[in-house]
C-alpha positions as CSV (number, residue, x, y, z in Angstrom):
1,X,151.6,108.2,159.0
2,X,148.0,107.8,160.0
3,X,145.0,110.0,158.6
4,X,141.4,109.9,158.6
5,X,139.1,107.3,156.9
6,X,137.7,110.1,154.7
7,X,141.4,111.1,154.0
8,X,142.6,107.6,153.6
9,X,139.3,106.3,151.1
10,X,138.8,109.5,149.6
11,X,139.2,109.2,145.8
12,X,141.4,111.8,143.8
13,X,139.9,113.0,140.4
14,X,140.3,111.1,137.3
15,X,140.1,114.4,135.3
16,X,143.0,115.7,136.9
17,X,145.1,112.3,137.0
18,X,144.5,112.9,133.1
19,X,145.1,116.3,132.9
20,X,148.7,116.0,134.8
21,X,149.6,113.2,132.1
22,X,148.8,115.8,129.3
23,X,150.5,118.6,131.2
24,X,153.8,116.3,131.6
25,X,153.7,115.5,127.7
26,X,153.2,118.8,126.4
27,X,155.9,120.0,128.4
28,X,158.8,117.2,126.6
29,X,156.9,119.1,123.9
30,X,154.2,117.2,122.0
31,X,151.6,118.3,120.3
32,X,148.1,117.5,122.7
33,X,144.5,118.1,121.8
34,X,143.2,118.9,125.1
35,X,139.6,118.2,125.6
36,X,139.8,117.0,129.0
37,X,139.4,120.0,131.6
38,X,135.9,121.8,131.3
39,X,138.1,125.0,131.7
40,X,138.9,127.5,128.8
41,X,141.8,128.5,127.1
42,X,141.9,132.2,128.2
43,X,143.9,133.4,125.1
44,X,140.9,131.8,122.7
45,X,138.4,133.2,125.4
46,X,138.9,135.8,127.6
47,X,136.8,137.2,130.3
48,X,134.8,140.0,129.1
49,X,136.4,143.2,129.1
50,X,134.3,145.3,131.0
51,X,134.4,142.4,133.6
52,X,138.4,143.0,133.6
53,X,137.9,146.7,133.4
54,X,135.9,146.8,136.9
55,X,137.9,143.8,138.5
56,X,141.0,146.1,138.0
57,X,139.0,149.5,139.0
58,X,138.2,147.4,142.0
59,X,141.8,146.6,143.2
60,X,142.9,150.2,142.1
61,X,140.3,150.7,144.8
62,X,141.7,148.9,147.5
63,X,138.5,146.5,147.8
64,X,140.8,143.9,149.1
65,X,139.6,143.0,152.6
66,X,137.0,140.4,154.0
67,X,134.0,140.5,151.8
68,X,130.6,139.6,153.9
69,X,130.1,136.1,154.7
70,X,127.3,135.9,152.1
71,X,128.9,138.2,149.6
72,X,128.8,141.9,148.9
73,X,125.0,143.4,148.8
74,X,126.0,145.0,146.0
75,X,126.4,141.6,143.7
76,X,123.5,139.8,145.8
77,X,121.0,142.7,143.9
78,X,122.1,141.9,141.2
79,X,121.8,138.8,141.1
80,X,118.7,139.3,142.3
81,X,117.8,141.8,139.6
82,X,119.0,139.2,136.6
83,X,117.2,136.6,137.6
84,X,114.1,138.6,137.9
85,X,114.9,139.7,134.3
86,X,116.6,136.8,132.5
87,X,114.1,133.9,134.2
88,X,111.5,135.8,135.7
89,X,112.5,134.3,139.1
90,X,112.0,136.4,142.6
91,X,114.4,136.1,145.0
92,X,115.6,138.5,147.2
93,X,119.4,139.9,148.2
94,X,118.5,137.5,151.6
95,X,118.1,134.2,149.8
96,X,120.9,134.7,147.2
97,X,124.7,133.4,148.9
98,X,128.2,133.7,146.9
99,X,130.7,131.9,147.1
100,X,134.8,131.1,145.6
101,X,132.5,129.3,142.4
102,X,129.8,127.0,142.5
103,X,131.9,124.1,144.2
104,X,131.8,125.1,147.7
105,X,127.9,125.8,147.2
106,X,127.3,122.5,145.9
107,X,129.3,121.1,148.9
108,X,127.7,123.3,151.6
109,X,124.0,121.8,149.6
110,X,124.8,118.2,150.7
111,X,126.5,119.3,154.3
112,X,123.3,121.3,155.0
113,X,120.8,118.6,153.7
114,X,122.8,115.5,154.5
115,X,122.9,113.5,157.6
116,X,125.0,109.9,157.5
117,X,123.3,107.4,156.2
118,X,120.6,109.7,153.9
119,X,119.7,108.8,150.7
120,X,120.8,111.0,147.9
121,X,119.8,110.3,144.2
122,X,121.8,111.3,141.6
123,X,122.0,110.2,138.1
124,X,125.3,109.0,136.3
125,X,127.0,110.1,134.6
126,X,127.4,113.6,136.3
127,X,130.0,115.6,137.8
128,X,131.5,115.0,141.2
129,X,128.1,113.8,142.6
130,X,129.4,110.6,143.5
131,X,132.4,112.7,145.9
132,X,130.2,115.0,147.2
133,X,127.8,111.8,148.3
134,X,131.1,109.8,149.8
135,X,132.2,113.3,151.9
136,X,128.9,113.5,153.5
137,X,128.5,109.8,154.2
138,X,125.7,109.7,152.5
139,X,123.6,106.4,150.8
140,X,124.4,107.4,147.4
141,X,121.7,105.8,144.9
142,X,123.1,106.5,141.3
143,X,120.3,105.8,138.5
144,X,121.9,105.2,135.4
145,X,121.1,107.1,132.2
146,X,121.1,106.1,128.3
147,X,122.1,107.6,125.1
148,X,118.5,107.0,124.2
149,X,117.3,109.7,126.3
150,X,120.5,112.1,126.0
151,X,122.2,110.4,129.3
152,X,119.4,112.5,131.0
153,X,117.4,110.8,134.0
154,X,113.9,110.1,133.1
155,X,110.7,110.7,136.1
156,X,110.5,106.6,135.3
157,X,113.8,106.3,136.1
158,X,114.2,107.8,139.2
159,X,110.7,107.4,141.1
160,X,111.6,103.9,142.3
161,X,114.3,105.5,144.5
162,X,113.1,109.0,145.8
163,X,111.1,107.0,148.6
164,X,112.9,108.7,151.6
165,X,115.7,110.3,149.8
166,X,116.1,114.1,151.0
167,X,118.4,115.2,148.4
168,X,117.9,114.7,144.1
169,X,121.0,116.1,142.4
170,X,120.4,117.3,138.5
171,X,122.3,119.5,135.9
172,X,121.0,121.2,133.4
173,X,122.8,121.4,130.6
174,X,124.3,118.8,131.8
175,X,128.2,118.3,132.6
176,X,129.4,115.7,130.9
177,X,127.4,115.1,128.5
178,X,125.8,119.2,126.9
179,X,122.6,118.0,127.0
180,X,119.4,119.2,128.6
181,X,116.2,118.5,129.8
182,X,112.8,119.4,127.4
183,X,109.9,121.0,129.3
184,X,108.4,117.7,129.5
185,X,111.1,115.9,130.9
186,X,111.7,118.3,133.4
187,X,108.3,118.7,134.4
188,X,107.5,115.3,135.4
189,X,110.6,115.5,137.4
190,X,109.2,118.2,139.4
191,X,105.9,116.5,140.1
192,X,107.6,113.5,141.3
193,X,109.1,115.5,144.1
194,X,106.0,117.4,144.7
195,X,104.1,114.1,145.0
196,X,107.2,112.6,147.7
197,X,107.4,116.2,149.9
198,X,103.0,115.7,150.1
199,X,103.2,112.4,152.0
200,X,106.0,113.5,154.7
201,X,104.7,114.8,157.7
202,X,106.6,117.6,159.7
203,X,108.9,115.5,161.3
204,X,110.5,114.1,158.4
205,X,112.7,116.0,155.8
206,X,111.8,117.3,152.5
207,X,113.4,115.5,149.5
208,X,115.3,118.5,148.3
209,X,115.9,119.8,144.6
210,X,119.3,121.0,144.0
211,X,119.4,122.0,140.5
212,X,123.1,122.6,138.9
213,X,122.3,125.7,136.2
214,X,125.7,126.9,135.9
215,X,125.5,126.7,132.0
216,X,121.9,127.8,131.8
217,X,123.0,130.8,130.0
218,X,125.1,128.2,127.2
219,X,122.0,127.0,125.6
220,X,122.0,126.5,121.6
221,X,118.6,126.5,119.8
222,X,116.8,124.5,122.9
223,X,115.3,126.6,125.9
224,X,116.2,126.1,129.4
225,X,113.8,125.0,132.1
226,X,113.9,125.2,135.7
227,X,111.8,123.6,138.4
228,X,110.6,126.8,139.9
229,X,109.1,128.4,136.7
230,X,107.5,124.9,136.2
231,X,106.1,125.2,139.5
232,X,106.6,127.6,141.8
233,X,105.8,125.8,144.7
234,X,109.1,124.0,144.2
235,X,110.8,127.3,145.6
236,X,110.6,126.1,149.2
237,X,112.2,122.3,148.2
238,X,114.5,123.8,145.1
239,X,118.5,124.8,146.2
240,X,119.9,126.3,142.8
241,X,123.9,126.4,141.8
242,X,124.9,129.2,139.2
243,X,127.6,132.0,138.7
244,X,129.9,133.7,136.4
245,X,132.5,130.7,135.4
246,X,131.1,129.3,132.2
247,X,128.7,132.0,131.3
248,X,131.3,134.1,130.6
249,X,134.3,132.0,130.7
250,X,135.3,133.5,133.8
251,X,136.2,130.0,135.6
252,X,139.4,131.4,137.5
253,X,137.2,134.4,138.5
254,X,135.5,132.6,140.7
255,X,132.4,134.3,141.8
256,X,129.7,132.0,142.0
257,X,126.1,131.6,143.5
258,X,123.0,129.4,145.3
259,X,119.6,130.9,145.8
260,X,116.8,128.8,147.5
261,X,115.0,128.3,150.5
262,X,115.9,131.3,153.4
263,X,116.5,128.1,155.7
264,X,118.8,126.2,153.5
265,X,120.6,129.4,152.4
266,X,121.4,130.3,155.9
267,X,122.2,127.4,157.0
268,X,125.1,127.0,153.8
269,X,126.0,131.1,154.6
270,X,126.8,129.5,158.3
271,X,128.7,126.7,157.2
272,X,131.0,128.4,154.5
273,X,131.7,131.0,157.0
274,X,133.7,128.5,158.9
275,X,135.2,127.6,155.7
276,X,136.2,131.1,154.2
277,X,135.3,130.1,150.7
278,X,134.5,133.4,149.6
279,X,134.8,134.9,146.2
280,X,137.3,137.8,146.2
281,X,135.8,141.0,147.0
282,X,137.4,142.6,143.9
283,X,136.1,140.2,141.8
284,X,132.4,140.4,143.7
285,X,132.6,144.2,143.2
286,X,133.6,144.1,139.2
287,X,130.2,141.1,138.6
288,X,128.1,143.3,140.5
289,X,128.7,145.8,138.1
290,X,128.9,143.9,134.8
291,X,125.7,141.8,135.9
292,X,124.0,145.0,135.7
293,X,125.0,146.2,132.3
294,X,122.5,143.9,130.6
295,X,123.6,144.6,127.0
296,X,127.3,143.7,127.7
297,X,126.3,140.6,129.3
298,X,123.8,139.9,126.3
299,X,126.6,140.8,123.3
300,X,129.5,138.9,125.5
301,X,127.6,135.9,126.1
302,X,125.7,135.1,123.3
303,X,129.2,135.6,120.7
304,X,131.1,133.3,123.1
305,X,128.4,131.0,123.3
306,X,128.4,130.8,119.1
307,X,132.0,130.2,119.4
308,X,131.8,127.6,121.3
309,X,128.8,126.1,119.4
310,X,130.4,126.2,116.2
311,X,133.7,124.4,117.6
312,X,131.3,121.5,119.0
313,X,129.4,121.6,115.6
314,X,133.0,121.0,113.7
315,X,134.1,118.1,116.4
316,X,130.2,116.4,115.6
317,X,130.7,116.5,112.2
318,X,134.0,115.4,112.3
319,X,132.9,111.6,114.9
320,X,130.2,111.4,112.1
321,X,131.9,111.3,109.2
322,X,134.3,109.0,110.8
323,X,131.3,107.0,111.5
324,X,129.9,107.2,107.6
325,X,133.5,105.9,106.8
326,X,132.7,102.7,109.2
327,X,134.6,103.3,112.1
328,X,132.4,102.8,115.3
329,X,132.4,105.6,117.0
330,X,129.1,108.0,117.6
331,X,128.5,111.6,119.0
332,X,125.5,112.9,120.6
333,X,124.4,116.5,119.3
334,X,125.2,119.1,121.7
335,X,122.3,121.2,123.4
336,X,124.4,123.3,125.6
337,X,127.7,123.9,127.5
338,X,131.4,123.3,126.4
339,X,131.0,119.3,125.8
340,X,130.2,116.7,123.1
341,X,129.5,113.5,124.1
342,X,131.2,110.9,122.0
343,X,131.0,107.2,121.7
344,X,134.4,105.1,120.9
345,X,133.5,101.4,120.5
346,X,136.7,100.0,121.0
347,X,137.2,98.7,124.3
348,X,138.6,95.1,124.1
349,X,140.3,95.8,120.9
350,X,144.1,95.2,120.2
351,X,146.9,97.6,119.7
352,X,149.4,98.1,117.1
353,X,151.8,96.6,120.0
354,X,150.0,93.5,120.5
355,X,148.5,94.9,123.7
356,X,144.9,95.3,124.4
357,X,142.2,98.0,125.5
358,X,141.3,96.6,128.4
359,X,138.5,99.8,129.7
360,X,138.3,103.2,128.6
361,X,140.9,104.4,130.7
362,X,143.1,102.3,128.5
363,X,141.4,103.8,125.6
364,X,142.4,107.3,126.8
365,X,146.0,106.8,127.6
366,X,146.5,105.1,124.3
367,X,144.8,108.4,122.4
368,X,147.1,110.5,124.2
369,X,150.3,108.9,123.3
370,X,149.1,107.6,119.7
371,X,146.9,110.8,118.8
372,X,147.6,113.4,120.7
373,X,144.3,113.5,121.9
374,X,143.0,113.8,125.0
375,X,139.3,113.3,126.5
376,X,137.8,112.2,129.5
377,X,136.0,108.8,130.1
378,X,132.6,108.6,131.4
379,X,134.1,106.8,134.3
380,X,134.9,109.8,135.7
381,X,131.6,110.6,136.0
382,X,130.5,107.9,137.8
383,X,129.9,105.1,135.0
384,X,131.8,102.1,134.8
385,X,135.1,101.5,132.8
386,X,133.5,99.2,130.4
387,X,131.4,102.0,128.8
388,X,132.8,103.4,125.8
389,X,131.8,106.9,125.6
390,X,133.8,109.8,126.5
391,X,133.4,113.6,127.1
392,X,134.8,116.0,124.9
393,X,135.5,119.8,126.1
394,X,135.8,122.2,123.1
395,X,136.8,125.1,125.7
396,X,141.0,124.5,125.3
397,X,140.6,124.4,121.8
398,X,140.5,126.6,118.7
399,X,137.7,125.3,115.7
400,X,141.3,125.1,113.9
401,X,143.4,123.1,116.2
402,X,139.7,120.7,116.6
403,X,139.7,120.6,112.9
404,X,143.8,119.3,112.9
405,X,143.2,117.0,115.8
406,X,140.4,115.0,114.0
407,X,142.3,113.2,111.3
408,X,144.9,111.8,114.4
409,X,142.0,110.8,116.1
410,X,140.8,108.7,112.7
411,X,144.4,107.3,112.0
412,X,145.0,106.2,115.9
413,X,141.4,104.4,115.7
414,X,142.0,102.8,112.5
415,X,145.2,101.0,114.0
416,X,143.3,99.5,116.6
417,X,142.4,95.6,115.5
């Protein structure tokens, strides 16, 4: 059967592939510590009780028809007020666009800004930018980052690639690493964007910055920074991606929002209007009420992120203890989000059956089968399969389950020679 060239060459998600194998094994009775999907076990991390009440109320009140294409005005006003209260950002309801989670908004940002052959710059590892660049036929410039800088791009690394680029895609706290920009790091990058845009005339596209801060409320000891608070003049170049999915443990509720320059947001609205990627009306109504209850929001988020931080601390400590016992492992202290970055330097090693661990994917499936532990290799985020770094997501396990998993992981690694 003939399909489009785009469909024919589209690469599926490596995370989903690993997740499918995990689910198949669990269905056969295997005990698997699933650290793969950036999701949450709703029995361990349920959504806020007040949010659930308001969702149920909205359905009872029959708010089940189409929402406005750009989202309920009540929610856009609530987001506007929360941005002002939380980050001191001034965005009107007309500069805010709602959608069914952040994915449609990221796609719409790419499609609104990027023409075929336009240069798009993003760091690796990073989540899904390679796929959105493919879907928009962009010339992708992948800037490989290093563990010495917490896998975050520096201004020095980005600078050679920004000439002529139309989009720079950044995320903080970063998926997959759980690390985040310092004030100085983000300041230097914003200065580069402003410098680029001063060079361009009115017939050239600006260099826009897509700033994904979906994890901004899930930060531990460090402060979250954003481009527009650092440089008000960045407002006309910055498209923010945000929403409820991570901060409210509400991944399945599907309410995300973007805010930025009116001319970009209006075109994104038109695009998504054709796709129909709206958040459900009852959920929008519920979030509009909950978001306005700042005390409830802050209480939930502080409790939730405290539990996630504790699970990540247990995982990080466990890896560091393995390192102290001579295993070839390491991890980067988490700063935010749901993730721990782990190095398992076992590529090229031999398994008990005599076969070799050829690449990071081989190691993932060895650990699933031998230890009942599932991780995501950084190759799923744009890096080489020869890179021995992995993402571990703490959202799907309890702290006790993480403690039980660590000896199994150590035992499986110890069998490699």
